[in-house]
C-alpha positions as CSV (number, residue, x, y, z in Angstrom):
1,M,70.3,22.9,24.0
2,G,67.1,21.5,22.5
3,I,66.1,22.4,19.0
4,Y,63.0,24.3,20.1
5,D,65.0,26.3,22.6
6,R,66.8,28.1,19.8
7,P,65.6,31.7,19.2
8,Y,64.6,31.0,15.6
9,Y,62.1,28.4,16.7
10,S,60.4,30.7,19.2
11,D,56.8,31.8,18.7
12,A,57.0,35.4,20.0
13,T,53.6,36.9,20.6
14,S,55.0,39.9,22.5
15,P,58.2,41.1,20.9
16,D,60.7,43.1,22.8
17,L,60.4,46.9,22.1
18,S,63.0,48.0,24.6
19,P,65.3,50.8,23.3
20,S,68.3,49.5,21.3
21,W,70.5,50.6,18.4
22,D,72.3,48.4,16.0
23,K,74.1,50.3,13.1
24,R,74.2,47.0,11.1
25,S,70.4,46.6,11.1
26,A,68.3,47.7,8.1
27,V,66.1,49.8,10.3
28,S,69.1,51.8,11.6
29,L,70.5,52.3,8.1
30,I,67.1,53.6,6.9
31,V,66.9,56.0,9.8
32,I,70.4,57.3,9.2
33,A,69.8,57.7,5.4
34,C,66.6,59.8,6.0
35,A,68.4,61.9,8.7
36,V,71.4,62.5,6.3
37,V,69.1,63.7,3.5
38,F,67.1,65.9,5.9
39,L,70.2,67.6,7.3
40,A,71.9,67.9,3.9
41,N,68.9,69.8,2.6
42,M,69.1,72.2,5.6
43,V,72.8,72.7,5.3
44,F,73.4,72.9,1.6
45,T,70.1,74.3,0.2
46,G,68.7,76.3,3.1
47,R,65.3,78.0,2.5
48,D,65.2,77.0,-1.1
49,N,64.9,73.3,-0.2
50,G,66.5,72.4,-3.5
51,L,67.6,68.9,-2.4
52,S,64.1,68.0,-1.1
53,L,62.4,69.3,-4.2
54,A,64.9,67.5,-6.5
55,L,64.3,64.1,-4.8
56,S,60.5,64.5,-4.2
57,L,58.2,62.7,-6.6
58,S,56.1,65.1,-8.8
59,S,52.8,64.3,-10.4
60,D,54.4,65.5,-13.7
61,D,56.9,62.5,-13.5
62,A,54.1,60.2,-14.8
63,W,54.9,61.6,-18.2
64,Q,58.6,61.6,-17.8
65,P,60.0,58.0,-17.6
66,W,63.5,59.3,-17.1
67,M,62.4,60.7,-13.8
68,W,60.8,57.5,-12.4
69,W,63.9,57.0,-10.2
70,R,62.1,59.4,-7.9
71,T,59.6,56.7,-7.1
72,L,62.4,55.5,-4.8
73,S,64.2,58.7,-3.7
74,Y,61.0,60.5,-2.4
75,G,60.9,57.9,0.4
76,F,64.0,59.3,2.0
77,V,62.9,62.9,1.9
78,H,60.8,64.6,4.6
79,S,59.1,68.0,4.8
80,P,61.8,70.6,5.9
81,S,59.0,72.8,7.4
82,R,57.7,70.1,9.8
83,I,60.3,68.4,12.0
84,G,57.5,66.1,13.2
85,H,57.2,64.6,9.7
86,I,60.6,62.8,9.9
87,L,60.5,62.3,13.7
88,F,57.2,60.5,13.7
89,N,58.0,58.3,10.7
90,M,61.5,57.3,12.0
91,F,60.2,56.7,15.6
92,E,57.4,54.4,14.4
93,L,59.8,52.6,12.1
94,W,62.4,52.2,14.9
95,M,59.8,51.0,17.5
96,L,58.0,48.4,15.3
97,G,60.4,47.8,12.4
98,R,63.1,46.1,14.5
99,S,60.7,43.2,15.4
100,V,59.7,42.9,11.7
101,E,63.3,42.9,10.7
102,E,64.1,40.2,13.3
103,H,61.2,38.1,12.0
104,Y,62.0,38.3,8.3
105,G,65.8,38.9,8.4
106,R,67.8,41.9,7.5
107,A,68.0,41.3,3.8
108,E,64.3,40.5,3.3
109,F,63.3,43.5,5.5
110,G,65.3,45.8,3.3
111,R,63.7,44.4,0.2
112,I,60.2,44.8,1.7
113,Y,60.9,48.4,2.6
114,L,62.3,49.4,-0.7
115,V,59.5,47.6,-2.7
116,A,57.0,49.4,-0.5
117,V,58.5,52.8,-1.2
118,V,58.5,52.2,-5.0
119,F,55.0,50.6,-4.9
120,C,53.5,53.4,-3.0
121,G,55.2,56.0,-5.2
122,A,54.1,54.3,-8.4
123,G,50.5,54.0,-7.1
124,W,50.5,57.6,-6.1
125,L,51.6,58.6,-9.6
126,L,48.8,56.6,-11.2
127,L,46.2,58.1,-8.9
128,R,47.4,61.6,-9.7
129,W,47.2,60.9,-13.4
130,L,43.7,59.5,-13.1
131,M,42.5,62.4,-10.9
132,G,44.4,65.2,-12.6
133,D,46.1,66.5,-9.4
134,A,49.3,68.5,-9.4
135,A,51.4,67.8,-6.4
136,L,54.7,66.7,-4.9
137,L,55.1,63.6,-2.7
138,S,57.8,63.1,-0.1
139,G,58.2,61.0,3.0
140,A,58.5,57.4,4.2
141,S,54.9,57.2,5.5
142,G,53.7,54.6,2.9
143,A,56.6,52.3,3.6
144,V,56.4,52.8,7.3
145,C,52.6,52.0,7.2
146,C,53.5,48.8,5.3
147,I,56.1,47.8,8.0
148,T,53.6,48.7,10.8
149,M,50.9,46.6,9.4
150,L,53.3,43.6,8.9
151,Y,54.1,44.0,12.6
152,I,50.4,43.9,13.5
153,L,49.8,40.9,11.2
154,N,52.7,38.9,12.7
155,F,52.1,40.0,16.4
156,P,48.4,40.8,16.6
157,R,48.3,40.2,20.4
158,A,51.3,42.3,21.3
159,T,50.5,45.2,23.7
160,L,51.2,48.7,22.4
161,L,50.5,52.2,23.7
162,L,48.2,54.3,21.6
163,F,49.3,58.0,21.7
164,G,52.0,56.7,24.2
165,V,49.3,56.4,26.9
166,I,46.4,54.0,26.1
167,P,47.4,50.2,26.2
168,I,45.9,48.3,23.3
169,Q,46.6,45.1,21.4
170,A,48.3,45.4,18.1
171,W,45.3,44.3,16.0
172,M,43.3,47.2,17.5
173,L,46.0,49.6,16.2
174,G,45.7,48.1,12.8
175,L,41.9,48.6,12.7
176,F,42.5,52.2,13.9
177,L,45.1,52.8,11.3
178,I,42.9,51.5,8.4
179,L,39.8,53.4,9.5
180,T,41.5,56.7,10.1
181,N,43.1,56.6,6.6
182,I,39.9,55.5,4.9
183,F,37.6,58.1,6.5
184,S,39.9,61.0,6.8
185,Q,38.5,64.2,5.3
186,T,41.9,65.7,4.4
187,P,42.5,65.9,0.6
188,S,45.2,63.4,-0.4
189,L,47.9,65.3,-2.3
190,G,51.1,64.5,-0.3
191,S,53.8,66.8,1.1
192,L,54.6,69.9,-0.8
193,P,58.1,71.0,0.4
194,G,58.7,74.6,-0.1
195,R,55.2,75.4,-1.4
196,D,51.7,75.3,0.1
197,A,51.0,73.9,3.5
198,P,51.8,70.2,3.4
199,R,48.9,67.8,3.3
200,V,48.9,64.1,4.3
201,A,48.8,61.5,1.5
202,F,46.3,59.1,3.0
203,D,46.1,57.1,-0.2
204,V,49.8,56.4,0.0
205,H,49.2,55.0,3.5
206,L,46.5,52.7,2.3
207,L,48.7,51.5,-0.5
208,G,51.4,50.5,2.0
209,I,48.8,48.8,4.2
210,A,47.5,46.9,1.1
211,L,51.0,45.7,0.2
212,A,51.5,44.4,3.7
213,F,48.3,42.3,3.5
214,A,49.3,41.0,0.1
215,Y,52.8,40.1,1.3
216,F,51.6,38.4,4.5
217,Y,48.7,36.4,3.2
218,G,50.3,35.7,-0.1
219,R,53.4,34.3,1.7
220,W,55.6,36.4,-0.6
221,N,59.3,36.6,-0.6
222,F,61.3,39.2,-2.5
223,S,64.6,37.4,-2.6
224,A,63.9,36.7,-6.3
225,L,64.4,40.4,-6.9
226,V,68.0,40.1,-6.0
227,S,68.6,36.8,-7.8
228,P,66.1,36.5,-10.7
229,W,67.9,33.5,-12.1
230,D,67.1,31.5,-9.0
231,R,63.4,32.3,-9.6
232,L,63.7,31.2,-13.2
233,R,65.4,27.9,-12.1
234,A,62.6,27.3,-9.6
235,L,60.0,27.8,-12.4
236,R,61.9,25.4,-14.7
237,R,61.9,22.8,-11.9
238,R,58.2,23.2,-11.4
239,W,57.5,22.8,-15.2
240,F,60.0,20.2,-16.2
241,G,61.1,18.6,-12.9
242,P,64.5,18.6,-11.2
243,R,67.6,17.6,-12.9
244,L,69.1,14.3,-11.7
245,R,72.5,14.7,-10.0
246,T,74.9,12.5,-8.2
247,Y,75.1,13.4,-4.6
248,R,78.7,13.7,-3.4
249,P,79.0,14.9,0.2
250,T,81.8,17.4,0.8
251,Q,82.6,16.0,4.2
252,D,81.7,13.3,6.7
253,P,78.3,14.3,8.3
254,Q,79.7,13.3,11.7
255,V,82.1,16.2,11.5
256,I,79.3,18.8,11.4
257,D,78.6,19.4,15.1
258,E,75.6,21.2,16.6
259,T,77.6,24.4,17.2
260,E,78.2,24.8,13.4
261,A,74.6,24.0,12.6
262,D,73.4,26.6,15.2
263,R,75.7,29.2,13.6
264,I,74.2,28.6,10.1
265,L,70.6,28.6,11.4
266,D,71.2,31.8,13.4
267,K,72.6,33.4,10.2
268,I,69.4,32.4,8.4
269,H,67.4,33.9,11.2
270,R,69.3,37.2,11.1
271,L,70.0,37.7,7.4
272,G,67.7,35.3,5.5
273,Q,68.4,32.1,3.7
274,D,69.8,33.9,0.6
275,S,72.8,35.1,2.8
276,L,74.2,31.5,3.0
277,T,77.3,30.6,1.0
278,K,77.3,27.5,-1.2
279,R,79.3,25.6,1.3
280,E,77.0,26.6,4.2
281,R,74.0,25.3,2.2
282,Q,75.8,22.0,1.7
283,L,76.7,21.7,5.4
284,L,73.1,22.4,6.4
285,T,71.8,19.8,3.9
286,E,74.2,17.2,5.3
287,Y,73.4,18.1,8.9
288,S,69.7,17.8,8.2
289,K,70.3,14.3,6.8
290,Q,72.3,13.4,9.9
291,V,69.5,14.5,12.2
292,R,66.9,12.5,10.2
293,Q,69.1,9.5,10.3
294,K,69.5,9.7,14.1
295,R,65.8,10.1,14.5
296,E,65.0,7.1,12.4
297,N,67.6,5.0,14.3
298,S,66.1,6.0,17.6
299,Q,62.7,4.6,16.6
300,F,64.0,1.1,16.4
C-alpha cells in the first residue's frame, strides 16, 4: 500500500455523513451525556426542573466565582419544555461533528468542544454583566455552532441539505448561519428552564462561530491544556534552543515494518498525536529515519 493511499493522507472534500454510531467516539459520548442529564431532570425533579436549574448558568454567577463551574455544566443541559432544543442540537452535532472528530482526532475534538462550551459561557456572562440582563443559559448551541463552523471551514465544498430538502454547499450554510444570527431580531437572553418562554441566545452562537474561525485560521491545538508542561518545554526550546542529547535507538530500524508504522499513524489519525506512548514515538522517529534513508539511497 502506497503512503498516499492511507486514510490519514486523504484529502476528503465530501466527508461521509451516512448514519453510524460508535460509543467510543467523543460525539457519541457527548450525545449520551446530554441525554442522561435531560432524562435525569425529568425522572428525578419533574415539573420543578431542579436539576436543569442547578446546572444552568445564571447571569448572577458573574459575581459568584464559586459558581463558575456552571460555565461548563450548562452545555449539557437543555430546555425541558422544548424537546426540539436537545433533538436539534444533538442531531446537528451527530451529523457534522463525526467528520470534524475524524479530522482532528477524538482527544482534540473533545478539547475543542469543552473549550467552546466554557468560552461561550464565559462570554455570555460578560455580556450579561455589561448589558445588565438577568437570565439563565442552558444548551449546547454555542459549542455545536463552533463544531458546525469547523466542519464548514474544513469541508467548504461538501454538499448538505438545508432544512433537509435544499442541496447547498457547506460554505453557503456557513454564510446563512452567520447572517441569521447577526440579523435576528429575537432578544438574546438564552434559555430559561422553568420560567418564561425560552429565547434563543444568538450571541452565544456567534461566540462559538468566532472561536471556530480563530481555531482554524490560527492553527490552534488544545493539547497543551492537558499537558501544560509540554507547552512550557516547547517555549523553553524556542527561547534557549534544544538540549543536546545522545541518540540511542531502542531497536534496529529494520525491525520496524510497515504494518507497525501504519498502526501508529492510524492511532494518530484517530486519537491525536498526544495519545502515543513514549515507545511509539521512538518507533515512529526511527521509522521516519529509515524511510528517509531509503529515499536518499534510491536517488543514487
